[in-house]
N, C-alpha and C positions, 0 to 999 in steps of 0.2 A: 314357733313354742318354745325353742331351747333358749332362744336369744332373751325371751320374756322371763324364763326360769332364772337364766343365770343373772340377769340384771336384779331381779327380785334377791336372790341371794346374795348379791354383793352390797345391796342397800341395807340389808338385814346387818351383814357384818360390819360395813362401816358404820352404821347407827350405832352399834355396839361399841365400837372403838370410840366414836365421838361422845358417847354417853360418859366414857371414862375421862375424858378430857375436860369437861364442864363448859361453861358458858364462856364465849368469845371475850368478853368484857373483860374476864378474869386474867387475859394476857395482854392488856393494853399497855403499850409500852410507856416509861417515863416520859415526862414533857420533853427532855433534852435526849432523848434515847436511850438504848440499853447499853450501848457502849460506854457512854460518857458515866451513866450511873454505875456500873460495875467497875470500870477503871478507878473512879472516885472512892467508892466502896473498899477497894483493895489497897487504896492509897498510892497508886501508880499515877505518875505524873505524865504529860503528854509526851515530854521527851524521853522518858522511859520507855513507854509503849512504841515511839516511833524506833528507838533503838532496837527492840524486841522485833519488829517487823521489818527491819532493815530500809526504813523511810526516813523522811525528814519529819521535824515536829509539826511545821506547818499542814503537811499531809493529814497528820492524826486529826487536828482540829477539823480539817476540811471532811475527812471521813465521818467523824461525830455528827458534823452538821447534815450529811448527807444521808447519815441513817435516821437523824431527826426528821428530815423532810419525807423520808420514805423513799428516796431516790438511789440508796445505797444498792450495789451489785450485790447478789447473793454470794459469789465467789470472795469478794471484799470482805464481806461479814464474816464468812466462814474462817478465812485467815487472821482476822482481828480477834475472833471468839478464841481460836487456838491459841493465839498469843496470851489472851485472859485465862486461859484455862477453862473455856466455855466451850459448849457444843451449840450450834444453831439447829433449832427446831421449826421446821418449815411445815405448815398444814393450811389448807383451806378448811376451815371449821363451818359448817353450814348453820345459818341463822334458826333454821328448824329442821327436825330429822327427815333424812332423804324420802323415806316411805311417805311422809306427811305431805313433802313437795309433790311426789307422784300422784298422790290421791287427788291433790289441788288441780293437777294437770289433767288427770282423767276425770274429774269432776267437769273442766271447761269442754272437754271432748266429748262428754255424754250431752252436754248442755246443746253444744252444737248440732249433735246428733239427733237430740230428743226435741230440739228447738221447735220444728214445724209441727211435730205430733202433739207437742205439750201446747201450743197455740190452738190447734183445731179442738183438742180436748177441752180446754178452757171455753172455747165458743159454744160447746156442747155442754157446759156447766159439769165437767168432770175435769178433776185435776189428776195429775201424775202424781202417785203417793212417794212420800220421800224414801220409804223402805225399797220401792220399785227402784228409784234413783240410786239409791245406796248399792242395791244388787247389781245393777248396770255397771256402777263405777267396779265394783269387785271383780266382776266379768272381765272390764275391760283391762283392769290391771293384771289378770290372770292370764288372758288369751291375746293381748294385743302387742305386738311389737313395741317397745318403749320409745322407740324413735319415732313413730307415729305420732306420739303424744306431743310434739315438740313442733309440728309443722304449724 
């Protein structure tokens, strides 16, 4: 029960934070990556950035290509960001609210649980009402250890 309550509270807090961030597409990187875009916007050459980083110019070009491909290491990106007067912001932003993800998982869990009952009731020309399913989903979210929903 405690794990269920803590998980629910964590989802609410995280969903609030994510709502402030906005949609993930808002943070799509420029075609050639953030490093190159910011470097060029600041008017810094690759040689000048290399000097600031204490590396050779070809390494800056390699870093920019690596970032554009999505293969750059976070530690390297942080170092370059600092040299450009920037901060790396790293986040996993859900495509939908975490609470909705859990409701979807609970719905699957309930469907598995009610499947045989629902089938029998359909044969008797009785359907499980949507409000009953919704009530069961609420109950599962309230009383089931969230880890069980991912089995």
